[in-house]
PASEBA-1860 file (N, C-alpha, C; in nm, 3 decimals):
! residues 253
1> MNHIFIQA> 10.419/12.802/10.107/10.339/12.736/10.211/10.271/12.611/10.153 ~ 10.303/12.497/10.208/10.238/12.372/10.168/10.119/12.345/10.261 ~ 10.001/12.339/10.204/9.880/12.316/10.283/9.808/12.191/10.236 ~ 9.761/12.112/10.330/9.672/12.001/10.297/9.529/12.051/10.311 ~ 9.452/12.035/10.205/9.309/12.064/10.208/9.234/11.931/10.214 ~ 9.163/11.908/10.323/9.082/11.787/10.336/8.938/11.823/10.298 ~ 8.891/11.766/10.191/8.756/11.794/10.142/8.657/11.709/10.220 ~ 8.563/11.774/10.288/8.471/11.701/10.375/8.339/11.775/10.388
9> RIGSKRLP> 8.232/11.699/10.414/8.103/11.759/10.444/8.015/11.654/10.512 ~ 7.909/11.702/10.574/7.817/11.613/10.646/7.721/11.542/10.551 ~ 7.676/11.613/10.449/7.561/11.568/10.370/7.589/11.467/10.262 ~ 7.674/11.370/10.285/7.695/11.265/10.185/7.568/11.182/10.171 ~ 7.532/11.149/10.049/7.404/11.082/10.024/7.412/10.930/10.040 ~ 7.524/10.870/9.998/7.533/10.724/10.001/7.558/10.670/10.141 ~ 7.632/10.747/10.221/7.659/10.709/10.359/7.653/10.837/10.443 ~ 7.531/10.881/10.478/7.513/11.009/10.548/7.596/11.020/10.675
17> GKVLKKIC> 7.661/11.135/10.691/7.740/11.161/10.811/7.863/11.075/10.824 ~ 7.914/11.025/10.712/8.025/10.928/10.718/8.150/10.986/10.784 ~ 8.171/11.117/10.772/8.293/11.175/10.827/8.293/11.173/10.980 ~ 8.176/11.150/11.040/8.167/11.145/11.186/8.147/11.003/11.239 ~ 8.143/10.905/11.148/8.133/10.766/11.192/8.255/10.731/11.277 ~ 8.235/10.642/11.375/8.342/10.607/11.467/8.413/10.478/11.424 ~ 8.543/10.482/11.426/8.628/10.366/11.402/8.736/10.365/11.510 ~ 8.746/10.256/11.583/8.843/10.247/11.693/8.828/10.365/11.790
25> GKSVIELV> 8.703/10.408/11.813/8.678/10.513/11.909/8.704/10.654/11.859 ~ 8.740/10.669/11.732/8.769/10.801/11.676/8.682/10.825/11.553 ~ 8.649/10.951/11.530/8.571/10.984/11.410/8.658/10.967/11.285 ~ 8.592/10.944/11.174/8.664/10.930/11.047/8.747/11.054/11.018 ~ 8.690/11.173/11.041/8.765/11.295/11.013/8.888/11.305/11.103 ~ 8.878/11.259/11.227/8.994/11.259/11.316/9.103/11.167/11.264 ~ 9.064/11.050/11.214/9.164/10.956/11.160/9.230/11.013/11.034 ~ 9.153/11.082/10.950/9.211/11.142/10.829/9.310/11.252/10.868
33> VERARKVS> 9.271/11.337/10.962/9.361/11.444/11.008/9.486/11.384/11.071 ~ 9.467/11.278/11.148/9.580/11.212/11.214/9.681/11.163/11.111 ~ 9.632/11.104/11.003/9.722/11.054/10.900/9.781/11.170/10.819 ~ 9.703/11.275/10.798/9.754/11.391/10.725/9.868/11.458/10.800 ~ 9.863/11.454/10.931/9.969/11.515/11.012/10.100/11.440/11.005 ~ 10.099/11.323/10.945/10.222/11.246/10.926/10.293/11.281/10.795 ~ 10.230/11.363/10.712/10.292/11.407/10.587/10.399/11.509/10.620 ~ 10.514/11.500/10.554/10.628/11.587/10.581/10.612/11.724/10.515
41> DIDNIIIV> 10.679/11.823/10.576/10.691/11.957/10.516/10.555/12.022/10.489 ~ 10.463/12.007/10.583/10.331/12.068/10.571/10.320/12.183/10.670 ~ 10.275/12.298/10.623/10.262/12.416/10.709/10.126/12.424/10.777 ~ 10.024/12.365/10.716/9.892/12.370/10.779/9.801/12.266/10.714 ~ 9.702/12.224/10.791/9.598/12.132/10.743/9.465/12.203/10.762 ~ 9.388/12.215/10.653/9.261/12.285/10.657/9.151/12.191/10.609 ~ 9.046/12.178/10.688/8.930/12.102/10.642/8.842/12.199/10.564 ~ 8.820/12.168/10.437/8.748/12.258/10.347/8.607/12.200/10.328
49> TGPQEKNQ> 8.510/12.266/10.389/8.375/12.211/10.393/8.274/12.308/10.333 ~ 8.146/12.270/10.340/8.039/12.352/10.286/7.990/12.454/10.387 ~ 7.871/12.509/10.366/7.818/12.613/10.454/7.811/12.568/10.599 ~ 7.837/12.661/10.689/7.841/12.627/10.831/7.710/12.570/10.881 ~ 7.597/12.625/10.834/7.468/12.580/10.886/7.439/12.434/10.850 ~ 7.501/12.384/10.743/7.481/12.246/10.702/7.587/12.152/10.760 ~ 7.692/12.208/10.814/7.807/12.126/10.856/7.852/12.158/10.997 ~ 7.760/12.206/11.081/7.798/12.248/11.216/7.853/12.133/11.299
57> LLIDEIKK> 7.795/12.014/11.285/7.846/11.900/11.362/7.989/11.867/11.324 ~ 8.020/11.878/11.196/8.157/11.855/11.151/8.249/11.963/11.206 ~ 8.206/12.086/11.202/8.287/12.197/11.252/8.315/12.181/11.401 ~ 8.216/12.137/11.475/8.236/12.112/11.619/8.345/12.007/11.641 ~ 8.343/11.904/11.557/8.446/11.799/11.568/8.583/11.853/11.530 ~ 8.589/11.936/11.427/8.715/11.995/11.384/8.776/12.080/11.495 ~ 8.691/12.155/11.564/8.740/12.239/11.673/8.802/12.154/11.784 ~ 8.745/12.037/11.809/8.803/11.946/11.908/8.942/11.900/11.866
65> LEADYFCG> 8.961/11.889/11.737/9.090/11.844/11.683/9.192/11.958/11.674 ~ 9.146/12.079/11.706/9.232/12.199/11.699/9.289/12.216/11.558 ~ 9.204/12.194/11.460/9.242/12.210/11.320/9.171/12.331/11.261 ~ 9.227/12.385/11.154/9.163/12.496/11.084/9.058/12.443/10.987 ~ 8.964/12.529/10.951/8.861/12.491/10.855/8.817/12.612/10.775 ~ 8.754/12.583/10.662/8.700/12.687/10.575/8.563/12.642/10.528 ~ 8.464/12.732/10.534/8.330/12.703/10.487/8.307/12.775/10.354 ~ 8.264/12.700/10.253/8.237/12.758/10.122/8.115/12.696/10.060
73> SEENVLDR> 8.111/12.697/9.928/7.998/12.642/9.854/7.982/12.493/9.884 ~ 7.859/12.448/9.897/7.832/12.306/9.921/7.864/12.223/9.797 ~ 7.817/12.265/9.680/7.832/12.186/9.558/7.951/12.229/9.472 ~ 7.977/12.357/9.463/8.085/12.406/9.376/8.217/12.397/9.452 ~ 8.278/12.279/9.448/8.397/12.254/9.528/8.518/12.329/9.473 ~ 8.521/12.354/9.342/8.629/12.434/9.284/8.630/12.573/9.345 ~ 8.513/12.635/9.354/8.502/12.766/9.415/8.542/12.761/9.563 ~ 8.499/12.655/9.630/8.532/12.637/9.772/8.683/12.631/9.792
81> FYKASVEF> 8.749/12.552/9.708/8.894/12.536/9.720/8.968/12.665/9.687 ~ 8.926/12.732/9.580/8.994/12.855/9.542/8.984/12.960/9.653 ~ 8.865/12.980/9.707/8.848/13.082/9.810/8.921/13.043/9.940 ~ 8.931/12.915/9.968/9.010/12.870/10.084/9.157/12.900/10.062 ~ 9.206/12.881/9.940/9.347/12.908/9.910/9.379/13.056/9.926 ~ 9.283/13.142/9.891/9.301/13.286/9.910/9.301/13.320/10.058 ~ 9.206/13.264/10.131/9.193/13.291/10.274/9.319/13.252/10.350 ~ 9.378/13.136/10.315/9.492/13.086/10.391/9.627/13.114/10.323
89> KSDNIIRI> 9.622/13.187/10.211/9.745/13.225/10.140/9.830/13.102/10.107 ~ 9.766/13.002/10.050/9.834/12.877/10.016/9.923/12.895/9.893 ~ 10.034/12.825/9.890/10.120/12.818/9.771/10.097/12.686/9.697 ~ 10.125/12.576/9.766/10.101/12.443/9.712/9.995/12.374/9.796 ~ 9.903/12.305/9.728/9.789/12.243/9.797/9.791/12.093/9.771 ~ 9.778/12.017/9.878/9.762/11.872/9.867/9.616/11.842/9.899 ~ 9.544/11.793/9.801/9.402/11.763/9.821/9.382/11.616/9.853 ~ 9.319/11.591/9.966/9.272/11.457/9.997/9.127/11.470/10.041
97> TADCPLID> 9.055/11.361/10.040/8.914/11.367/10.076/8.888/11.287/10.204 ~ 8.784/11.328/10.276/8.756/11.265/10.404/8.702/11.124/10.390 ~ 8.675/11.080/10.267/8.633/10.940/10.250/8.753/10.849/10.223 ~ 8.873/10.899/10.256/8.996/10.820/10.241/9.066/10.807/10.377 ~ 9.004/10.739/10.474/9.065/10.728/10.607/9.188/10.639/10.612 ~ 9.224/10.578/10.498/9.345/10.496/10.491/9.450/10.560/10.401 ~ 9.437/10.690/10.375/9.534/10.759/10.291/9.675/10.730/10.342 ~ 9.766/10.699/10.251/9.902/10.661/10.288/9.993/10.782/10.280
105> FNVVNKGL> 10.036/10.829/10.396/10.124/10.946/10.403/10.258/10.921/10.335 ~ 10.301/10.795/10.327/10.426/10.764/10.258/10.415/10.793/10.108 ~ 10.299/10.759/10.050/10.277/10.785/9.908/10.268/10.936/9.883 ~ 10.199/11.006/9.973/10.190/11.151/9.960/10.329/11.215/9.971 ~ 10.410/11.167/10.064/10.546/11.219/10.077/10.628/11.195/9.951 ~ 10.611/11.080/9.890/10.679/11.051/9.764/10.637/11.150/9.657 ~ 10.506/11.177/9.649/10.457/11.274/9.552/10.511/11.414/9.578 ~ 10.520/11.453/9.705/10.571/11.585/9.741/10.717/11.600/9.701
113> RIFGLNEY> 10.796/11.495/9.717/10.937/11.503/9.679/10.950/11.525/9.528 ~ 10.873/11.451/9.451/10.877/11.467/9.305/10.829/11.606/9.265 ~ 10.720/11.649/9.326/10.662/11.780/9.295/10.760/11.892/9.327 ~ 10.830/11.879/9.440/10.923/11.983/9.482/11.047/11.995/9.396 ~ 11.081/11.887/9.328/11.204/11.887/9.246/11.177/11.922/9.100 ~ 11.052/11.945/9.067/11.016/11.971/8.927/10.921/12.091/8.919 ~ 10.885/12.126/8.798/10.799/12.242/8.778/10.661/12.201/8.725 ~ 10.608/12.096/8.783/10.475/12.051/8.743/10.369/12.146/8.798
121> DILSNNRI> 10.256/12.154/8.728/10.141/12.229/8.778/10.058/12.145/8.874 ~ 10.047/12.016/8.842/9.969/11.927/8.925/10.025/11.785/8.916 ~ 10.034/11.720/9.029/10.075/11.578/9.038/9.957/11.503/9.098 ~ 9.930/11.385/9.043/9.819/11.306/9.095/9.849/11.158/9.083 ~ 9.778/11.078/9.164/9.790/10.933/9.150/9.656/10.871/9.112 ~ 9.565/10.956/9.055/9.432/10.906/9.020/9.390/10.937/8.878 ~ 9.468/11.014/8.804/9.434/11.035/8.663/9.452/10.903/8.588 ~ 9.562/10.836/8.618/9.584/10.698/8.574/9.590/10.615/8.701
129> RTYPHGLE> 9.495/10.526/8.721/9.482/10.457/8.848/9.568/10.331/8.856 ~ 9.662/10.333/8.951/9.740/10.213/8.983/9.743/10.189/9.133 ~ 9.693/10.284/9.210/9.684/10.270/9.355/9.542/10.227/9.393 ~ 9.525/10.170/9.511/9.390/10.132/9.555/9.296/10.252/9.560 ~ 9.169/10.227/9.533/9.068/10.332/9.544/9.049/10.363/9.692 ~ 9.090/10.484/9.731/9.091/10.523/9.871/9.223/10.585/9.910 ~ 9.319/10.585/9.817/9.450/10.646/9.840/9.473/10.765/9.746 ~ 9.364/10.822/9.692/9.377/10.928/9.593/9.421/11.061/9.656
137> FEIFRSGV> 9.505/11.132/9.585/9.540/11.268/9.624/9.597/11.340/9.502 ~ 9.599/11.473/9.511/9.664/11.556/9.411/9.744/11.664/9.482 ~ 9.849/11.709/9.416/9.928/11.824/9.463/9.929/11.925/9.350 ~ 9.894/12.049/9.379/9.889/12.149/9.272/9.921/12.287/9.328 ~ 9.956/12.375/9.237/9.994/12.512/9.274/9.870/12.601/9.282 ~ 9.873/12.696/9.373/9.757/12.785/9.391/9.731/12.868/9.266 ~ 9.837/12.902/9.192/9.818/12.977/9.069/9.740/12.899/8.965 ~ 9.763/12.770/8.961/9.691/12.683/8.869/9.545/12.668/8.913
145> LKDSWTDN> 9.524/12.662/9.044/9.387/12.659/9.096/9.312/12.786/9.057 ~ 9.381/12.899/9.065/9.317/13.026/9.026/9.284/13.026/8.877 ~ 9.376/12.976/8.794/9.350/12.969/8.650/9.229/12.882/8.621 ~ 9.221/12.769/8.689/9.110/12.677/8.670/8.979/12.742/8.712 ~ 8.980/12.810/8.825/8.862/12.880/8.875/8.817/12.989/8.778 ~ 8.915/13.067/8.726/8.883/13.175/8.633/8.826/13.120/8.502 ~ 8.888/13.013/8.451/8.843/12.954/8.324/8.701/12.900/8.334 ~ 8.658/12.865/8.454/8.528/12.799/8.471/8.422/12.888/8.535
153> LSLYKSYD> 8.447/13.018/8.541/8.350/13.108/8.604/8.213/13.099/8.538 ~ 8.211/13.100/8.406/8.082/13.096/8.337/8.016/12.959/8.352 ~ 8.097/12.852/8.353/8.041/12.718/8.368/7.974/12.701/8.504 ~ 8.035/12.760/8.606/7.986/12.740/8.742/7.890/12.848/8.789 ~ 7.854/12.941/8.701/7.760/13.045/8.740/7.626/12.981/8.780 ~ 7.574/13.021/8.894/7.450/12.966/8.949/7.458/12.815/8.969 ~ 7.579/12.766/8.994/7.603/12.622/9.008/7.518/12.561/9.120 ~ 7.517/12.628/9.235/7.448/12.571/9.351/7.299/12.551/9.327
161> EFHDVFIP> 7.241/12.636/9.244/7.098/12.629/9.222/7.058/12.523/9.120 ~ 7.149/12.488/9.030/7.108/12.405/8.917/7.181/12.271/8.906 ~ 7.272/12.242/8.997/7.347/12.117/8.987/7.338/12.041/9.118 ~ 7.336/11.910/9.108/7.343/11.828/9.228/7.450/11.720/9.214 ~ 7.535/11.733/9.111/7.644/11.638/9.089/7.775/11.708/9.123 ~ 7.856/11.644/9.205/7.981/11.706/9.246/8.088/11.687/9.138 ~ 8.156/11.796/9.106/8.269/11.792/9.015/8.394/11.813/9.097 ~ 8.490/11.721/9.096/8.612/11.740/9.174/8.681/11.871/9.135
169> PTKYMLEK> 8.737/11.942/9.230/8.798/12.072/9.199/8.921/12.061/9.110 ~ 8.976/11.941/9.098/9.096/11.921/9.016/9.065/11.866/8.877 ~ 8.940/11.839/8.847/8.903/11.773/8.721/8.957/11.851/8.600 ~ 8.933/11.982/8.600/8.976/12.065/8.487/9.128/12.063/8.473 ~ 9.200/12.071/8.583/9.347/12.070/8.580/9.399/11.938/8.524 ~ 9.333/11.829/8.562/9.380/11.698/8.521/9.350/11.667/8.374 ~ 9.251/11.734/8.320/9.207/11.702/8.183/9.272/11.789/8.077 ~ 9.306/11.913/8.110/9.351/12.009/8.010/9.502/12.001/7.988
177> KKFRNFDL> 9.543/11.996/7.861/9.684/11.983/7.829/9.763/12.110/7.856 ~ 9.696/12.223/7.881/9.764/12.348/7.913/9.839/12.339/8.046 ~ 9.800/12.240/8.131/9.866/12.223/8.260/9.968/12.110/8.253 ~ 10.080/12.130/8.322/10.187/12.029/8.325/10.153/11.926/8.432 ~ 10.109/11.810/8.387/10.066/11.702/8.476/10.176/11.599/8.496 ~ 10.180/11.542/8.615/10.265/11.426/8.640/10.179/11.319/8.704 ~ 10.184/11.199/8.647/10.107/11.086/8.699/10.197/10.999/8.786 ~ 10.165/10.993/8.915/10.239/10.908/9.008/10.183/10.766/8.998
185> LNNTNLSN> 10.267/10.673/8.954/10.222/10.537/8.930/10.287/10.441/9.030 ~ 10.211/10.342/9.071/10.264/10.238/9.157/10.332/10.131/9.071 ~ 10.428/10.062/9.129/10.499/9.958/9.054/10.405/9.844/9.014 ~ 10.307/9.817/9.098/10.207/9.714/9.070/10.070/9.779/9.061 ~ 9.990/9.737/8.966/9.856/9.794/8.952/9.764/9.737/9.060 ~ 9.727/9.822/9.156/9.641/9.781/9.267/9.503/9.847/9.259 ~ 9.467/9.892/9.141/9.342/9.967/9.126/9.218/9.881/9.148 ~ 9.236/9.750/9.158/9.122/9.660/9.184/9.087/9.654/9.332
193> IRITLDYP> 9.166/9.718/9.417/9.142/9.716/9.561/9.063/9.840/9.601 ~ 8.958/9.820/9.676/8.871/9.930/9.718/8.875/9.946/9.869 ~ 8.935/10.057/9.916/8.942/10.085/10.060/8.900/10.229/10.087 ~ 8.805/10.276/10.007/8.748/10.409/10.028/8.624/10.397/10.114 ~ 8.551/10.509/10.133/8.438/10.507/10.225/8.318/10.577/10.161 ~ 8.233/10.497/10.096/8.113/10.551/10.032/7.985/10.480/10.076 ~ 7.997/10.354/10.114/7.881/10.272/10.146/7.901/10.201/10.280 ~ 7.793/10.152/10.341/7.807/10.080/10.468/7.907/9.965/10.460
201> EDLELVTR> 7.910/9.897/10.347/8.006/9.786/10.332/8.150/9.836/10.333 ~ 8.172/9.955/10.277/8.306/10.015/10.282/8.346/10.042/10.427 ~ 8.251/10.095/10.502/8.277/10.124/10.644/8.311/9.997/10.719 ~ 8.242/9.889/10.686/8.271/9.762/10.753/8.414/9.717/10.723 ~ 8.455/9.725/10.598/8.590/9.682/10.562/8.695/9.771/10.626 ~ 8.679/9.901/10.615/8.778/9.994/10.672/8.787/9.974/10.823 ~ 8.673/9.952/10.887/8.672/9.927/11.031/8.749/9.801/11.065 ~ 8.729/9.695/10.987/8.801/9.569/11.011/8.952/9.590/10.997
209> IYETLYDK> 8.992/9.667/10.898/9.135/9.695/10.877/9.191/9.770/10.997 ~ 9.121/9.874/11.041/9.168/9.951/11.156/9.172/9.866/11.282 ~ 9.069/9.788/11.306/9.064/9.708/11.428/9.176/9.605/11.433 ~ 9.224/9.562/11.318/9.331/9.464/11.313/9.470/9.529/11.325 ~ 9.487/9.645/11.266/9.621/9.703/11.253/9.651/9.822/11.343 ~ 9.548/9.898/11.381/9.571/10.028/11.444/9.639/10.020/11.581 ~ 9.592/9.930/11.665/9.649/9.921/11.800/9.796/9.880/11.796 ~ 9.831/9.795/11.703/9.970/9.749/11.693/10.060/9.859/11.638
217> NPSFALDE> 10.006/9.935/11.544/10.086/10.040/11.480/9.994/10.147/11.423 ~ 9.972/10.257/11.496/9.884/10.364/11.447/9.930/10.424/11.314 ~ 10.056/10.403/11.280/10.110/10.456/11.154/10.114/10.352/11.043 ~ 10.028/10.250/11.054/10.028/10.147/10.950/9.996/10.210/10.815 ~ 10.053/10.150/10.711/10.039/10.209/10.577/10.002/10.100/10.477 ~ 10.022/10.129/10.349/9.973/10.042/10.242/10.031/9.902/10.251 ~ 10.159/9.889/10.282/10.221/9.756/10.287/10.150/9.665/10.387 ~ 10.119/9.721/10.505/10.051/9.641/10.607/9.909/9.606/10.564
225> ILLLLQKN> 9.842/9.699/10.496/9.706/9.672/10.447/9.708/9.560/10.344 ~ 9.802/9.567/10.251/9.812/9.463/10.147/9.840/9.326/10.207 ~ 9.927/9.322/10.308/9.959/9.195/10.372/9.836/9.138/10.442 ~ 9.759/9.225/10.508/9.637/9.182/10.575/9.537/9.126/10.474 ~ 9.518/9.195/10.363/9.424/9.148/10.261/9.471/9.018/10.196 ~ 9.602/9.004/10.184/9.657/8.881/10.127/9.631/8.761/10.219 ~ 9.645/8.785/10.348/9.624/8.678/10.445/9.476/8.648/10.467 ~ 9.391/8.750/10.440/9.247/8.735/10.463/9.171/8.777/10.338
233> PLLQTINQ> 9.176/8.697/10.233/9.117/8.736/10.104/8.966/8.760/10.110 ~ 8.899/8.703/10.209/8.754/8.724/10.220/8.718/8.867/10.257 ~ 8.814/8.941/10.311/8.786/9.080/10.349/8.743/9.162/10.228 ~ 8.808/9.140/10.115/8.777/9.220/9.997/8.638/9.190/9.940 ~ 8.580/9.079/9.982/8.446/9.048/9.932/8.338/9.131/10.001 ~ 8.373/9.196/10.113/8.275/9.273/10.189/8.212/9.383/10.104 ~ 8.297/9.453/10.027/8.245/9.564/9.945/8.271/9.541/9.796 ~ 8.289/9.416/9.760/8.328/9.382/9.623/8.227/9.432/9.519
241> KYNKHESS> 8.099/9.434/9.553/7.998/9.472/9.455/8.010/9.617/9.412 ~ 8.083/9.699/9.488/8.102/9.839/9.451/8.235/9.863/9.382 ~ 8.312/9.759/9.369/8.446/9.774/9.312/8.439/9.768/9.161 ~ 8.379/9.870/9.103/8.365/9.878/8.958/8.473/9.968/8.901 ~ 8.513/9.936/8.781/8.614/10.018/8.714/8.556/10.154/8.680 ~ 8.623/10.259/8.726/8.574/10.395/8.699/8.620/10.440/8.561 ~ 8.535/10.515/8.496/8.572/10.565/8.364/8.688/10.663/8.374 ~ 8.773/10.664/8.272/8.890/10.749/8.272/8.851/10.893/8.247
249> LEIEK> 8.936/10.983/8.292/8.914/11.124/8.264/8.929/11.149/8.115 ~ 8.857/11.246/8.068/8.865/11.282/7.927/8.983/11.377/7.907 ~ 9.103/11.320/7.903/9.225/11.400/7.894/9.237/11.462/7.756 ~ 9.258/11.590/7.754/9.266/11.663/7.627/9.389/11.620/7.550 ~ 9.369/11.592/7.421/9.480/11.546/7.338/9.554/11.663/7.273
END
């Protein structure tokens, strides 16, 4: 069973409620689900969120979309993902985040083809960044997720009470050499392009992209975005101050 897990919650600090912001008359989470549904060979899409009492508005929106969801730990996302995988009996999981409303289903499909033909534990396009920030995803096996969860039980004990920094659920898998990793690289390094959704300026840029491309082609992808940015170079200046190079993962040697 191939499942897409969309990581989402209401309580984002830099742009509160960003998953419910409206773009072209649709919520961000609706646009992410819409693009996720264009990925091939997917058996289900699950929005993996935090506790229901903190995310009820998001859950109400998910129900309108007739999508499945799972409520777990607010901060311990690894635990949230593992328990969701058990609940939905997932085999392979594609993780995307709700702050990527421009996720390219073509790139995800490419990753799925490679993953399906090999025996990798996890495939990603963000351990080594060559794609724009906002197109990140990983594909991994549920057994590897369980191993990661088990290995980190002591680290995450009482996590919710003592931590306020989010650790991606795939961080351990991507860093440890015990797992068979595959890095999906783009032919051209586009890591200097920022089309994610963390700040008001990001929302402005993503909205401009959607308003220009969506009506003409709801299935627009990276090629169309790059052409738009090439023709309108001032667009990238909208959120340029946040386009900082992220530190690399501490990959085990």
